N, C-alpha and C positions, 0 to 999 in steps of 0.2 A: 491828594484828591483821589477818591475812590470812583473811578470811572464806571458808570453803569451802562452807558450807551456811547458809541462813537460812530461817526459817519464821515466819509471823505467829501470834500468840496473842491471846486476849481473856479478860477477867475483869471481870465487872460491865459497865460501860459503857465500859471502857477497852480500847484495842487496844495491842499491843506486838509486839516482835520478839525472837526468839532468834537470835543469830549465833554460829555455831560455827567455830572455827579448828582444823582437823585437825592442823596443824603443832605447835601448842602444847597441843593437847587441852584447850581451854578454851572457855567459852561466855560471851558477854556478853548479858545480859537487859536490853533497852531497854524500859522500862515506866514510865509515870507513876504507876501504881497500886503504892504501896509494899508493900502486903500481898501482891498478886499476884506482884510481883517477888521477894519473899523466899520465897514458896511454891515458885516455880520454881527459884530458886537452890539452895534446900535440897534439892529433889527431884533436881536434876542432880548434886549433889555426894554422893549416897549410892549404894551398891550396892543393886540390886533383884533379887529372885528373880522371874523372869518365865517363864511357860509359853510356850515358843517352839514355833510350829507347824512341822510337817515335811511329810510326804507326803500325809496325809489330814486330814479335819476332826477325827478322833479321835486323831491322832498328835502328842502334845506332849511336850516334855521341860522340866522346870524347870531353868533356867539362871541363874547369877548374872551380871548385866549391870552394867557400869560405863558410865553414859550418855556420859561424856566420853572414853572409850577410843578411839572412832572414830565415823565418821558413821553406820555401820550400827547400832551400839549406841544412838546418840542417837535415831535415827529409831524404833527399836523401843521404847525407853523412853518416847518421846513418845506412843506409842499408849496408854500407860497413865497419862498425866499427869492426865487428867480425873478418873480414879477416885481418885487420891491427893490432888488439890489443888483440883478444880473450876475449874482454868484450862483453857480450851478451846484446842486447837491448830487453827488456821484453815488447814488444808492448802491449800485452793484460793484463799485470799485473797492478792492480790499484795502482797509486802513493801513495795514502793515506795508503794503506796496507803496502807498503815498508817503509814508514816513521815511521809506528808503529812497524814494524818487520824488522829490517835492516839485518837479517841473516836468513839462512835456519835453 
């Protein structure tokens, strides 16, 4: 798998990583928490209708987003991950740190 984007996630006291491969349009969820892993995998494998922002704070269009179609869609879908699953995307947490320390 040629990882083109990766981001840290957390659920409960466990830390994990989503690794996305833009070539194969697939994601690998590396997570010791089985419940959290299933929630993320199920979420990423569904089409979501997301209000996508445009020019102003009041300018949105509802669009169907396939999270695995491309990196931009993945990032957009991940902004809504918490609302659907209670899995938190740790945008600023270094992925290498999470791989070395998979829990709090």
